[in-house]
N, C-alpha and C positions, 0 to 999 in steps of 0.2 A: 381363153383367158380374157376376162372382161374387167371393167372398172366397177368396184363395189362402192356405189355412191352412199349407201347406208353407213358403211364403215367410215367414209370420209366425213359425212355429216356428223357422226358420233364424235369423231376426233375434234372437229371444229367446235361442237358444243362443249366438249370437255375443256378445250383451250379457252373458250369464252368464259366458262364458269370459273375457271381458276384465275383468270386475268381480267375479269370484268371491271374491277376498280381501275386498272391501268387503261383499259379501253375507254372508260368514262372520262378519265383525265385527258386522254387524247381528244375526245370529242369536245370537251370544254376548251382546250387550247385552240382547236381548229375553229370553234365558234368565236372565241375572242379575236383570233386573227381575222376571220371573215368580217366581224363587226368593225375592226379597225380599218379595213379597206372599203367596206360597203355599209357604213353606219346607218344609212337611210333605209336599209333592208333588215334592220335588226329584228323586227317582229318575225319575218320569214326565217331568219337564221335560227332564232330561238325555237320556232315551231319545228324546223327540220332537226335540230339537236334533240328536242324532246322525243320526236318520233324515232330517231336513231337509238336513243337510250331505251325507249319502250321495246323496240325490236331486239336490242341487245339482251335485255332481261328475259324476254320471251324465248329467245334462241338459246340462252344459257340455261333454261329450265328454272328460272327464278320466279316461279308462279306465285309464291306466297308473299313476295316483296311488294313494295310500292314503287314501281318504276317511274322515273321522272320526278320524284318528290325532292330529291336532293340536288337536282341538276341546275342548269343555268337560270331557271325561273323558280327554283324551289323556295320554300318558306323562309330560309335564312337570307336569301339574296334575290329578291324579286326583280331587281334591275338587270340581272345577268352577271357573268363573272367579271366584267370590267367596270361595273357600276353604270351610272347614267351616261348615255352617249349623246353628244351634240350632233344632230344630223347636218 
């Protein structure tokens, strides 16, 4: 009796694909909180958030989408979810 990692991976991918919008919202909230505490590192926080969203879309099998386009540095809000920050 062993652990079937392929089955676990498939279940995780299914959960991500069904809830990717909620995971993205969580990433945005975490990013906003981190910026409120470490505003002088906002560029690094935005970069990490973008990478996490890209990974989320790749892991969820969202190959046809445009990962990271609607995120904290997306076209609608280039300053991030909290707007301009004063370092």
